[in-house]
All heavy atoms as a GROMACS GRO file, in nm:
protein
  459
    1MET      N    1   0.085  -0.117   0.000
    1MET     CA    2   0.000   0.000   0.000
    1MET      C    3   0.090   0.123   0.000
    1MET      O    4   0.183   0.134   0.077
    1MET     CB    5  -0.090  -0.001   0.123
    1MET     CG    6  -0.183   0.114   0.126
    1MET     SD    7  -0.296   0.131   0.266
    1MET     CE    8  -0.327  -0.030   0.323
    2GLY      N    9   0.057   0.216  -0.088
    2GLY     CA   10   0.136   0.338  -0.098
    2GLY      C   11   0.106   0.434   0.015
    2GLY      O   12   0.009   0.419   0.090
    3LYS      N   13   0.190   0.533   0.028
    3LYS     CA   14   0.176   0.631   0.134
    3LYS      C   15   0.042   0.705   0.126
    3LYS      O   16  -0.025   0.727   0.225
    3LYS     CB   17   0.292   0.729   0.126
    3LYS     CG   18   0.309   0.816   0.246
    3LYS     CD   19   0.435   0.899   0.232
    3LYS     CE   20   0.468   0.966   0.362
    3LYS     NZ   21   0.592   1.044   0.352
    4ASP      N   22  -0.001   0.741   0.007
    4ASP     CA   23  -0.126   0.816  -0.011
    4ASP      C   24  -0.248   0.730   0.016
    4ASP      O   25  -0.350   0.778   0.062
    4ASP     CB   26  -0.134   0.873  -0.152
    4ASP     CG   27  -0.030   0.981  -0.176
    4ASP    OD1   28   0.011   1.045  -0.076
    4ASP    OD2   29   0.010   1.001  -0.291
    5GLN      N   30  -0.240   0.601  -0.014
    5GLN     CA   31  -0.356   0.514   0.004
    5GLN      C   32  -0.393   0.498   0.150
    5GLN      O   33  -0.510   0.483   0.182
    5GLN     CB   34  -0.329   0.377  -0.057
    5GLN     CG   35  -0.324   0.380  -0.208
    5GLN     CD   36  -0.290   0.245  -0.266
    5GLN    OE1   37  -0.228   0.163  -0.200
    5GLN    NE2   38  -0.329   0.223  -0.390
    6GLY      N   39  -0.300   0.501   0.240
    6GLY     CA   40  -0.328   0.486   0.382
    6GLY      C   41  -0.415   0.597   0.438
    6GLY      O   42  -0.490   0.576   0.532
    7ASN      N   43  -0.409   0.714   0.380
    7ASN     CA   44  -0.487   0.828   0.428
    7ASN      C   45  -0.632   0.826   0.379
    7ASN      O   46  -0.714   0.901   0.428
    7ASN     CB   47  -0.421   0.958   0.385
    7ASN     CG   48  -0.285   0.976   0.448
    7ASN    OD1   49  -0.260   0.923   0.555
    7ASN    ND2   50  -0.197   1.048   0.381
    8ASN      N   51  -0.663   0.742   0.281
    8ASN     CA   52  -0.797   0.741   0.223
    8ASN      C   53  -0.885   0.631   0.278
    8ASN      O   54  -0.994   0.609   0.228
    8ASN     CB   55  -0.787   0.725   0.071
    8ASN     CG   56  -0.722   0.846   0.006
    8ASN    OD1   57  -0.736   0.956   0.056
    8ASN    ND2   58  -0.650   0.824  -0.102
    9PHE      N   59  -0.839   0.559   0.378
    9PHE     CA   60  -0.916   0.447   0.433
    9PHE      C   61  -1.042   0.497   0.503
    9PHE      O   62  -1.037   0.585   0.587
    9PHE     CB   63  -0.832   0.367   0.532
    9PHE     CG   64  -0.909   0.257   0.598
    9PHE    CD1   65  -0.939   0.140   0.530
    9PHE    CD2   66  -0.954   0.271   0.728
    9PHE    CE1   67  -1.010   0.040   0.590
    9PHE    CE2   68  -1.026   0.171   0.789
    9PHE     CZ   69  -1.055   0.055   0.720
   10LYS      N   70  -1.157   0.442   0.462
   10LYS     CA   71  -1.284   0.475   0.527
   10LYS      C   72  -1.355   0.344   0.556
   10LYS      O   73  -1.385   0.268   0.463
   10LYS     CB   74  -1.370   0.560   0.434
   10LYS     CG   75  -1.312   0.694   0.403
   10LYS     CD   76  -1.400   0.767   0.301
   10LYS     CE   77  -1.328   0.891   0.253
   10LYS     NZ   78  -1.395   0.952   0.141
   11PRO      N   79  -1.385   0.314   0.681
   11PRO     CA   80  -1.457   0.190   0.710
   11PRO      C   81  -1.598   0.194   0.649
   11PRO      O   82  -1.660   0.300   0.641
   11PRO     CB   83  -1.464   0.185   0.862
   11PRO     CG   84  -1.421   0.318   0.911
   11PRO     CD   85  -1.354   0.390   0.798
   12VAL      N   86  -1.644   0.080   0.605
   12VAL     CA   87  -1.776   0.071   0.543
   12VAL      C   88  -1.874   0.018   0.646
   12VAL      O   89  -1.853  -0.087   0.704
   12VAL     CB   90  -1.771  -0.022   0.420
   12VAL    CG1   91  -1.909  -0.038   0.359
   12VAL    CG2   92  -1.672   0.030   0.319
   13ASN      N   93  -1.979   0.092   0.669
   13ASN     CA   94  -2.083   0.048   0.762
   13ASN      C   95  -2.201  -0.001   0.680
   13ASN      O   96  -2.302   0.065   0.667
   13ASN     CB   97  -2.124   0.164   0.854
   13ASN     CG   98  -2.214   0.118   0.965
   13ASN    OD1   99  -2.222  -0.001   0.994
   13ASN    ND2  100  -2.284   0.210   1.028
   14LYS      N  101  -2.183  -0.119   0.618
   14LYS     CA  102  -2.281  -0.173   0.527
   14LYS      C  103  -2.283  -0.324   0.542
   14LYS      O  104  -2.180  -0.385   0.571
   14LYS     CB  105  -2.241  -0.135   0.384
   14LYS     CG  106  -2.339  -0.177   0.279
   14LYS     CD  107  -2.292  -0.130   0.143
   14LYS     CE  108  -2.386  -0.188   0.039
   14LYS     NZ  109  -2.341  -0.164  -0.095
   15ILE      N  110  -2.398  -0.385   0.522
   15ILE     CA  111  -2.407  -0.531   0.526
   15ILE      C  112  -2.442  -0.582   0.386
   15ILE      O  113  -2.490  -0.507   0.302
   15ILE     CB  114  -2.512  -0.580   0.629
   15ILE    CG1  115  -2.651  -0.526   0.596
   15ILE    CG2  116  -2.471  -0.544   0.770
   15ILE    CD1  117  -2.762  -0.587   0.680
   16TYR      N  118  -2.417  -0.710   0.365
   16TYR     CA  119  -2.440  -0.771   0.235
   16TYR      C  120  -2.587  -0.767   0.196
   16TYR      O  121  -2.677  -0.787   0.277
   16TYR     CB  122  -2.391  -0.917   0.238
   16TYR     CG  123  -2.439  -0.998   0.121
   16TYR    CD1  124  -2.381  -0.984  -0.004
   16TYR    CD2  125  -2.545  -1.087   0.134
   16TYR    CE1  126  -2.426  -1.056  -0.112
   16TYR    CE2  127  -2.591  -1.160   0.027
   16TYR     CZ  128  -2.531  -1.144  -0.096
   16TYR     OH  129  -2.577  -1.216  -0.203
   17ASP      N  130  -2.611  -0.741   0.069
   17ASP     CA  131  -2.744  -0.746   0.011
   17ASP      C  132  -2.729  -0.819  -0.124
   17ASP      O  133  -2.629  -0.800  -0.194
   17ASP     CB  134  -2.798  -0.605  -0.011
   17ASP     CG  135  -2.940  -0.603  -0.065
   17ASP    OD1  136  -3.002  -0.710  -0.076
   17ASP    OD2  137  -2.988  -0.493  -0.098
   18SER      N  138  -2.824  -0.900  -0.160
   18SER     CA  139  -2.811  -0.978  -0.284
   18SER      C  140  -2.795  -0.889  -0.407
   18SER      O  141  -2.739  -0.931  -0.507
   18SER     CB  142  -2.931  -1.072  -0.301
   18SER     OG  143  -3.050  -0.998  -0.306
   19SER      N  144  -2.840  -0.766  -0.400
   19SER     CA  145  -2.824  -0.675  -0.514
   19SER      C  146  -2.680  -0.626  -0.530
   19SER      O  147  -2.647  -0.565  -0.632
   19SER     CB  148  -2.918  -0.555  -0.499
   19SER     OG  149  -2.880  -0.476  -0.388
   20ASP      N  150  -2.593  -0.655  -0.433
   20ASP     CA  151  -2.453  -0.614  -0.443
   20ASP      C  152  -2.382  -0.677  -0.563
   20ASP      O  153  -2.288  -0.622  -0.616
   20ASP     CB  154  -2.376  -0.651  -0.315
   20ASP     CG  155  -2.412  -0.559  -0.200
   20ASP    OD1  156  -2.450  -0.443  -0.225
   20ASP    OD2  157  -2.403  -0.604  -0.084
   21TYR      N  158  -2.429  -0.794  -0.609
   21TYR     CA  159  -2.369  -0.858  -0.726
   21TYR      C  160  -2.388  -0.774  -0.852
   21TYR      O  161  -2.309  -0.786  -0.946
   21TYR     CB  162  -2.431  -0.996  -0.748
   21TYR     CG  163  -2.379  -1.101  -0.653
   21TYR    CD1  164  -2.453  -1.140  -0.543
   21TYR    CD2  165  -2.256  -1.162  -0.673
   21TYR    CE1  166  -2.406  -1.235  -0.455
   21TYR    CE2  167  -2.208  -1.258  -0.586
   21TYR     CZ  168  -2.284  -1.295  -0.478
   21TYR     OH  169  -2.235  -1.390  -0.391
   22GLU      N  170  -2.490  -0.692  -0.856
   22GLU     CA  171  -2.521  -0.616  -0.976
   22GLU      C  172  -2.471  -0.472  -0.971
   22GLU      O  173  -2.477  -0.401  -1.072
   22GLU     CB  174  -2.673  -0.616  -0.997
   22GLU     CG  175  -2.725  -0.757  -1.018
   22GLU     CD  176  -2.874  -0.770  -0.988
   22GLU    OE1  177  -2.938  -0.668  -0.956
   22GLU    OE2  178  -2.924  -0.883  -0.995
   23LYS      N  179  -2.420  -0.428  -0.858
   23LYS     CA  180  -2.375  -0.289  -0.845
   23LYS      C  181  -2.229  -0.276  -0.889
   23LYS      O  182  -2.155  -0.373  -0.893
   23LYS     CB  183  -2.390  -0.243  -0.700
   23LYS     CG  184  -2.535  -0.236  -0.657
   23LYS     CD  185  -2.548  -0.190  -0.515
   23LYS     CE  186  -2.695  -0.189  -0.472
   23LYS     NZ  187  -2.709  -0.157  -0.331
   24ASN      N  188  -2.189  -0.155  -0.920
   24ASN     CA  189  -2.054  -0.132  -0.972
   24ASN      C  190  -1.962  -0.058  -0.877
   24ASN      O  191  -1.854  -0.021  -0.916
   24ASN     CB  192  -2.062  -0.054  -1.105
   24ASN     CG  193  -2.110  -0.142  -1.218
   24ASN    OD1  194  -2.082  -0.261  -1.220
   24ASN    ND2  195  -2.184  -0.084  -1.311
   25ASN      N  196  -2.004  -0.034  -0.752
   25ASN     CA  197  -1.912   0.035  -0.662
   25ASN      C  198  -1.825  -0.066  -0.587
   25ASN      O  199  -1.859  -0.184  -0.575
   25ASN     CB  200  -1.987   0.129  -0.566
   25ASN     CG  201  -2.082   0.056  -0.475
   25ASN    OD1  202  -2.042  -0.038  -0.406
   25ASN    ND2  203  -2.207   0.098  -0.471
   26GLN      N  204  -1.713  -0.021  -0.539
   26GLN     CA  205  -1.612  -0.108  -0.478
   26GLN      C  206  -1.665  -0.178  -0.353
   26GLN      O  207  -1.639  -0.296  -0.332
   26GLN     CB  208  -1.488  -0.026  -0.443
   26GLN     CG  209  -1.374  -0.111  -0.393
   26GLN     CD  210  -1.249  -0.028  -0.369
   26GLN    OE1  211  -1.250   0.094  -0.380
   26GLN    NE2  212  -1.140  -0.094  -0.336
   27GLU      N  213  -1.741  -0.109  -0.271
   27GLU     CA  214  -1.794  -0.170  -0.148
   27GLU      C  215  -1.888  -0.286  -0.179
   27GLU      O  216  -1.878  -0.393  -0.120
   27GLU     CB  217  -1.866  -0.067  -0.061
   27GLU     CG  218  -1.775   0.038   0.000
   27GLU     CD  219  -1.755   0.158  -0.093
   27GLU    OE1  220  -1.811   0.161  -0.206
   27GLU    OE2  221  -1.680   0.249  -0.054
   28SER      N  222  -1.978  -0.266  -0.273
   28SER     CA  223  -2.074  -0.370  -0.310
   28SER      C  224  -2.004  -0.490  -0.372
   28SER      O  225  -2.036  -0.605  -0.342
   28SER     CB  226  -2.179  -0.316  -0.406
   28SER     OG  227  -2.257  -0.218  -0.342
   29LYS      N  228  -1.908  -0.465  -0.460
   29LYS     CA  229  -1.833  -0.575  -0.522
   29LYS      C  230  -1.758  -0.654  -0.416
   29LYS      O  231  -1.755  -0.777  -0.420
   29LYS     CB  232  -1.735  -0.521  -0.625
   29LYS     CG  233  -1.801  -0.475  -0.753
   29LYS     CD  234  -1.695  -0.428  -0.852
   29LYS     CE  235  -1.757  -0.386  -0.982
   29LYS     NZ  236  -1.656  -0.345  -1.080
   30GLY      N  237  -1.697  -0.585  -0.322
   30GLY     CA  238  -1.623  -0.653  -0.215
   30GLY      C  239  -1.714  -0.736  -0.126
   30GLY      O  240  -1.681  -0.849  -0.090
   31LEU      N  241  -1.829  -0.681  -0.090
   31LEU     CA  242  -1.924  -0.756  -0.007
   31LEU      C  243  -1.977  -0.879  -0.080
   31LEU      O  244  -1.989  -0.986  -0.022
   31LEU     CB  245  -2.041  -0.666   0.034
   31LEU     CG  246  -2.010  -0.567   0.146
   31LEU    CD1  247  -2.123  -0.466   0.159
   31LEU    CD2  248  -1.988  -0.638   0.276
   32ALA      N  249  -2.007  -0.865  -0.209
   32ALA     CA  250  -2.059  -0.977  -0.287
   32ALA      C  251  -1.953  -1.087  -0.297
   32ALA      O  252  -1.982  -1.206  -0.278
   32ALA     CB  253  -2.100  -0.931  -0.426
   33GLU      N  254  -1.828  -1.049  -0.323
   33GLU     CA  255  -1.721  -1.148  -0.336
   33GLU      C  256  -1.694  -1.216  -0.203
   33GLU      O  257  -1.680  -1.339  -0.196
   33GLU     CB  258  -1.593  -1.080  -0.386
   33GLU     CG  259  -1.481  -1.178  -0.410
   33GLU     CD  260  -1.358  -1.112  -0.469
   33GLU    OE1  261  -1.370  -1.003  -0.530
   33GLU    OE2  262  -1.249  -1.169  -0.454
   34THR      N  263  -1.690  -1.141  -0.095
   34THR     CA  264  -1.666  -1.198   0.037
   34THR      C  265  -1.780  -1.291   0.077
   34THR      O  266  -1.758  -1.399   0.131
   34THR     CB  267  -1.650  -1.087   0.142
   34THR    OG1  268  -1.543  -1.002   0.102
   34THR    CG2  269  -1.621  -1.143   0.280
   35HIS      N  270  -1.902  -1.252   0.047
   35HIS     CA  271  -2.018  -1.335   0.078
   35HIS      C  272  -2.011  -1.468   0.003
   35HIS      O  273  -2.037  -1.574   0.059
   35HIS     CB  274  -2.147  -1.262   0.042
   35HIS     CG  275  -2.269  -1.341   0.069
   35HIS    ND1  276  -2.331  -1.416  -0.028
   35HIS    CD2  277  -2.341  -1.360   0.182
   35HIS    CE1  278  -2.436  -1.478   0.024
   35HIS    NE2  279  -2.444  -1.445   0.151
   36GLU      N  280  -1.972  -1.462  -0.124
   36GLU     CA  281  -1.961  -1.584  -0.204
   36GLU      C  282  -1.852  -1.675  -0.151
   36GLU      O  283  -1.870  -1.796  -0.139
   36GLU     CB  284  -1.934  -1.548  -0.350
   36GLU     CG  285  -1.939  -1.666  -0.442
   36GLU     CD  286  -1.937  -1.626  -0.588
   36GLU    OE1  287  -1.964  -1.509  -0.621
   36GLU    OE2  288  -1.910  -1.714  -0.670
   37GLN      N  289  -1.737  -1.618  -0.114
   37GLN     CA  290  -1.627  -1.698  -0.059
   37GLN      C  291  -1.668  -1.762   0.072
   37GLN      O  292  -1.640  -1.880   0.096
   37GLN     CB  293  -1.503  -1.610  -0.038
   37GLN     CG  294  -1.439  -1.566  -0.166
   37GLN     CD  295  -1.330  -1.463  -0.142
   37GLN    OE1  296  -1.316  -1.407  -0.033
   37GLN    NE2  297  -1.251  -1.437  -0.244
   38PHE      N  298  -1.734  -1.688   0.159
   38PHE     CA  299  -1.778  -1.742   0.287
   38PHE      C  300  -1.880  -1.855   0.265
   38PHE      O  301  -1.871  -1.960   0.327
   38PHE     CB  302  -1.839  -1.633   0.375
   38PHE     CG  303  -1.898  -1.688   0.501
   38PHE    CD1  304  -1.816  -1.717   0.609
   38PHE    CD2  305  -2.033  -1.715   0.511
   38PHE    CE1  306  -1.870  -1.770   0.726
   38PHE    CE2  307  -2.088  -1.768   0.627
   38PHE     CZ  308  -2.006  -1.796   0.734
   39SER      N  309  -1.975  -1.830   0.176
   39SER     CA  310  -2.078  -1.932   0.149
   39SER      C  311  -2.017  -2.060   0.097
   39SER      O  312  -2.054  -2.170   0.139
   39SER     CB  313  -2.179  -1.879   0.047
   39SER     OG  314  -2.248  -1.769   0.099
   40ASP      N  315  -1.921  -2.048   0.005
   40ASP     CA  316  -1.854  -2.166  -0.049
   40ASP      C  317  -1.779  -2.241   0.060
   40ASP      O  318  -1.788  -2.363   0.070
   40ASP     CB  319  -1.757  -2.127  -0.160
   40ASP     CG  320  -1.827  -2.077  -0.285
   40ASP    OD1  321  -1.950  -2.094  -0.296
   40ASP    OD2  322  -1.758  -2.020  -0.372
   41SER      N  323  -1.706  -2.168   0.144
   41SER     CA  324  -1.631  -2.231   0.252
   41SER      C  325  -1.722  -2.297   0.354
   41SER      O  326  -1.696  -2.407   0.400
   41SER     CB  327  -1.544  -2.128   0.324
   41SER     OG  328  -1.449  -2.075   0.237
   42TYR      N  329  -1.832  -2.232   0.386
   42TYR     CA  330  -1.927  -2.286   0.482
   42TYR      C  331  -1.987  -2.416   0.430
   42TYR      O  332  -1.999  -2.514   0.501
   42TYR     CB  333  -2.037  -2.184   0.511
   42TYR     CG  334  -2.142  -2.238   0.607
   42TYR    CD1  335  -2.116  -2.241   0.744
   42TYR    CD2  336  -2.262  -2.288   0.561
   42TYR    CE1  337  -2.210  -2.291   0.832
   42TYR    CE2  338  -2.357  -2.338   0.647
   42TYR     CZ  339  -2.330  -2.340   0.784
   42TYR     OH  340  -2.423  -2.391   0.871
   43MET      N  341  -2.028  -2.416   0.303
   43MET     CA  342  -2.091  -2.535   0.246
   43MET      C  343  -1.993  -2.651   0.239
   43MET      O  344  -2.029  -2.764   0.270
   43MET     CB  345  -2.148  -2.504   0.107
   43MET     CG  346  -2.267  -2.412   0.111
   43MET     SD  347  -2.400  -2.467   0.223
   43MET     CE  348  -2.451  -2.618   0.145
   44VAL      N  349  -1.870  -2.627   0.201
   44VAL     CA  350  -1.771  -2.735   0.196
   44VAL      C  351  -1.747  -2.788   0.336
   44VAL      O  352  -1.745  -2.910   0.358
   44VAL     CB  353  -1.639  -2.685   0.132
   44VAL    CG1  354  -1.528  -2.786   0.153
   44VAL    CG2  355  -1.660  -2.660  -0.015
   45GLY      N  356  -1.735  -2.701   0.433
   45GLY     CA  357  -1.715  -2.745   0.572
   45GLY      C  358  -1.835  -2.821   0.622
   45GLY      O  359  -1.822  -2.923   0.690
   46ASP      N  360  -1.953  -2.777   0.587
   46ASP     CA  361  -2.075  -2.844   0.630
   46ASP      C  362  -2.085  -2.983   0.569
   46ASP      O  363  -2.121  -3.079   0.636
   46ASP     CB  364  -2.197  -2.760   0.591
   46ASP     CG  365  -2.323  -2.801   0.665
   46ASP    OD1  366  -2.312  -2.823   0.787
   46ASP    OD2  367  -2.428  -2.810   0.602
   47ILE      N  368  -2.048  -2.996   0.444
   47ILE     CA  369  -2.051  -3.126   0.377
   47ILE      C  370  -1.949  -3.220   0.442
   47ILE      O  371  -1.979  -3.336   0.469
   47ILE     CB  372  -2.023  -3.109   0.226
   47ILE    CG1  373  -2.140  -3.038   0.158
   47ILE    CG2  374  -1.995  -3.243   0.160
   47ILE    CD1  375  -2.110  -2.990   0.018
   48LEU      N  376  -1.829  -3.170   0.468
   48LEU     CA  377  -1.725  -3.255   0.524
   48LEU      C  378  -1.756  -3.298   0.666
   48LEU      O  379  -1.726  -3.411   0.705
   48LEU     CB  380  -1.589  -3.183   0.520
   48LEU     CG  381  -1.531  -3.160   0.381
   48LEU    CD1  382  -1.402  -3.079   0.392
   48LEU    CD2  383  -1.506  -3.290   0.308
   49THR      N  384  -1.818  -3.212   0.746
   49THR     CA  385  -1.843  -3.248   0.886
   49THR      C  386  -1.968  -3.333   0.903
   49THR      O  387  -1.982  -3.402   1.002
   49THR     CB  388  -1.856  -3.122   0.974
   49THR    OG1  389  -1.956  -3.037   0.920
   49THR    CG2  390  -1.724  -3.047   0.980
   50HIS      N  391  -2.059  -3.332   0.806
   50HIS     CA  392  -2.180  -3.410   0.818
   50HIS      C  393  -2.180  -3.539   0.737
   50HIS      O  394  -2.272  -3.617   0.743
   50HIS     CB  395  -2.303  -3.325   0.781
   50HIS     CG  396  -2.334  -3.224   0.886
   50HIS    ND1  397  -2.287  -3.097   0.880
   50HIS    CD2  398  -2.404  -3.232   1.002
   50HIS    CE1  399  -2.328  -3.029   0.986
   50HIS    NE2  400  -2.398  -3.108   1.062
   51ASP      N  401  -2.076  -3.557   0.658
   51ASP     CA  402  -2.064  -3.679   0.580
   51ASP      C  403  -2.010  -3.790   0.669
   51ASP      O  404  -1.899  -3.780   0.722
   51ASP     CB  405  -1.969  -3.655   0.463
   51ASP     CG  406  -1.956  -3.776   0.370
   51ASP    OD1  407  -2.008  -3.883   0.404
   51ASP    OD2  408  -1.893  -3.760   0.265
   52PRO      N  409  -2.085  -3.898   0.691
   52PRO     CA  410  -2.040  -4.004   0.782
   52PRO      C  411  -1.906  -4.066   0.744
   52PRO      O  412  -1.830  -4.108   0.830
   52PRO     CB  413  -2.151  -4.110   0.772
   52PRO     CG  414  -2.269  -4.036   0.721
   52PRO     CD  415  -2.217  -3.923   0.637
   53SER      N  416  -1.870  -4.063   0.616
   53SER     CA  417  -1.741  -4.120   0.576
   53SER      C  418  -1.624  -4.035   0.621
   53SER      O  419  -1.510  -4.080   0.624
   53SER     CB  420  -1.736  -4.140   0.425
   53SER     OG  421  -1.740  -4.016   0.358
   54ASN      N  422  -1.648  -3.908   0.657
   54ASN     CA  423  -1.541  -3.819   0.701
   54ASN      C  424  -1.532  -3.810   0.854
   54ASN      O  425  -1.445  -3.742   0.905
   54ASN     CB  426  -1.563  -3.678   0.645
   54ASN     CG  427  -1.536  -3.671   0.498
   54ASN    OD1  428  -1.449  -3.738   0.448
   54ASN    ND2  429  -1.614  -3.593   0.427
   55GLN      N  430  -1.620  -3.875   0.926
   55GLN     CA  431  -1.618  -3.866   1.071
   55GLN      C  432  -1.528  -3.974   1.132
   55GLN      O  433  -1.515  -4.084   1.078
   55GLN     CB  434  -1.760  -3.878   1.126
   55GLN     CG  435  -1.845  -3.760   1.085
   55GLN     CD  436  -1.986  -3.767   1.138
   55GLN    OE1  437  -2.022  -3.862   1.206
   55GLN    NE2  438  -2.066  -3.667   1.108
   56ASP      N  439  -1.468  -3.940   1.243
   56ASP     CA  440  -1.379  -4.032   1.313
   56ASP      C  441  -1.461  -4.148   1.369
   56ASP      O  442  -1.559  -4.130   1.439
   56ASP     CB  443  -1.308  -3.956   1.426
   56ASP     CG  444  -1.199  -4.041   1.491
   56ASP    OD1  445  -1.169  -4.149   1.440
   56ASP    OD2  446  -1.146  -3.994   1.593
   57LYS      N  447  -1.416  -4.269   1.341
   57LYS     CA  448  -1.489  -4.386   1.386
   57LYS      C  449  -1.426  -4.448   1.510
   57LYS      O  450  -1.456  -4.562   1.544
   57LYS     CB  451  -1.493  -4.488   1.272
   57LYS     CG  452  -1.570  -4.436   1.154
   57LYS     CD  453  -1.583  -4.539   1.045
   57LYS     CE  454  -1.680  -4.490   0.942
   57LYS     NZ  455  -1.637  -4.466   0.814
   58GLY      N  456  -1.340  -4.373   1.577
   58GLY     CA  457  -1.264  -4.420   1.692
   58GLY      C  458  -1.344  -4.457   1.806
   58GLY      O  459  -1.359  -4.542   1.878
   0.00000   0.00000   0.00000
């Protein structure tokens, strides 16, 4: 990060909305991408932890 970029940081007080996928501003794009990554990770984790073949049989 450059010296000038550090001075422009503004926290976003916004939550994800499904319409964020269609918007063109940086905050909406970031929220949509983060939401998709989280959803994918959650589903993979949910599948792995609930699949009986992946559970410890000890």
